[in-house]
N, C-alpha and C positions, 0 to 999 in steps of 0.2 A: 753104925759101924765104923771101928778103928781100922784104918789101913796104912800101911807104910808107904809114902810118898818119896820118890827118889827124885831130887830137884839137882839139877846141873846148870851152871853158870856158865857161859860160854862168850868169847871175844874174838875181835879180829881186829888187827893194828894196822893193815895197809890195804889200799885197794887193790894192789899187787898180788894180795895173797887171796883175792875172791876167785872162786871157781863159778863164772859167770854163766847164768842160763838165760839164754835170747828168748826174747818175746815168741810166743809160740804162733802167732798170726797179727796181722795188721787190724783186726776187727777189737784187740783189746788195747785200752787206753788207761795211762795212770796218771793221776792229776793231784795236786795239793789241794785240800779243799779250802777254798777262798771265796767268800767270807767263813769262817768258823761256822760249824753247824753242828751245837750239841746234840740234836735229835739224830743225825746220821751216826755220830759216836755212840750214842746210847743204843741205837737199833741194831749196828754191827757187833757192839761187845756183848748185848743180849743172844742175837740169832748164832752167832759163832761159837760163844762162850757157852752156851747152854749144855753142850754135851762134855764139856771139858771142866766142869764145875769153876767157873769164873763168877764167884760170888761176890766179890769185895767191894764192887761198886751196887750191887743189886738194891740196896737200901738207900742209894742215893737219890735225893729230891732233884727236881730241874735245877734247883738254885745251884747243887753241888755240882752238878754237870756245867752248866753256865759257867761256874767260877773256875773250874778246873780246865774246859777247853779255851777259856779266853786268857789263860796264861801265854804269853809270848813264846815260851819256850816247849810249848806242845804243838806238834805237827801232825796232821793226820793227811794220808794219801789213800785215794780209792781206785781199785782196779775195777774196770766197767768192760763189759762185753758188747759193743753196740749199743750201749746207753743202760744196759743192765748190770746193777750191783754184783760183783765177784767177791770180792773181798778187800782187805785194808790193812795198813799198819799205821801204829802209833808211835810217834818219835818222842822222846824227850832230850831236849838238849842240855847238857849239863856244861854251859858256857865257862865256868872257872876252870873245870877240868879237862875241858876241850872232848867231851865224852857223850855219846849218845847211847841212850839206852832204847832197844825196840820194846817197848812197854807192851803192846799188844799187836798180834800178828794173826792173818788167818783168811781162810776163804770160807764162802758159803759151802753148805754140804752138796748142792748139785752141780759144783764145779768140781768136786773131788775126782782125782783121776785123770785129770787132762793136762797134769805136768805144769801146773799154774804156781804151786807152792815154790818149787825152786826159782822161778822167774820172781815172783814177789819178792820173794827173799832178796835176791840178787839186787832187786830194785832199792828196797830197804837200805841195804848195805852202800850201794854207790851214792845214793841220796844223803845219806848220812855222812860221806867223806866230802861229798861236793859241798855240804853245809859248813863243813869245818872241823869236823870230829877227827880226832888223832887214835881215836879207839871206839869201836861198837861193841856193844854188849846186850846180852839178852839172856833171860833165863826160862828154862823149860822143865817140864817136870812128868813124872809117868801118868798123870792123868790128862796130858795133852793128846793130840793124836798120834799114833803109833809113828809116823814117819817124821815128827817133828825133830826129834834129836837126829836123825840119820841128815834129814835137810840141812841143818845147821853145820853139822860135821863136812859135809859134802860141799856147801859154799865155801869152805875154808876157815871157819871159825873153830877155835880149839877151847876144850874144857879147862877151866881155870880154878873153879872149885866144885865140889859136890855135897851135898847133905841128905840125909835121911829125915824126914819129918814124919810125925804120927797125927794123923788129923781125923777127924770124925766127919765123913763125907755122906752120911746118911740125910 
């Protein structure tokens, strides 16, 4: 089936523009994955992305995953609830441009409705600026969670480009 997909590219250029959401409770922890663990990235990509047609990495071998995750400019943070995985974000630091792309971002379905998306996005933006970014950007599309675009806009991000794509999603 061919469907029109609406893609928006958003950015934020200052930490001062962030409309931060505070941590909902002390039982949640956010940590940078060290040492890097391709299996964790692979698991979260598949589990979170399955509803949203994240398909570009499904054909990757373990060697592809290892090569990608091993890059110095790839950083993965995971959110846990008392030791249980909740969600993650993956950042790509484009050092030459001093930009960070939020490449992947999401929470596991069992944690929907707990106001964690706003908190996790706030943390992704804050971490990006702490690392040294002068600009943080992301893209989202109409296949993503119904609140994705609203979350990005509510955190202070602005749309800088939009596209309409036609894709076979069957």
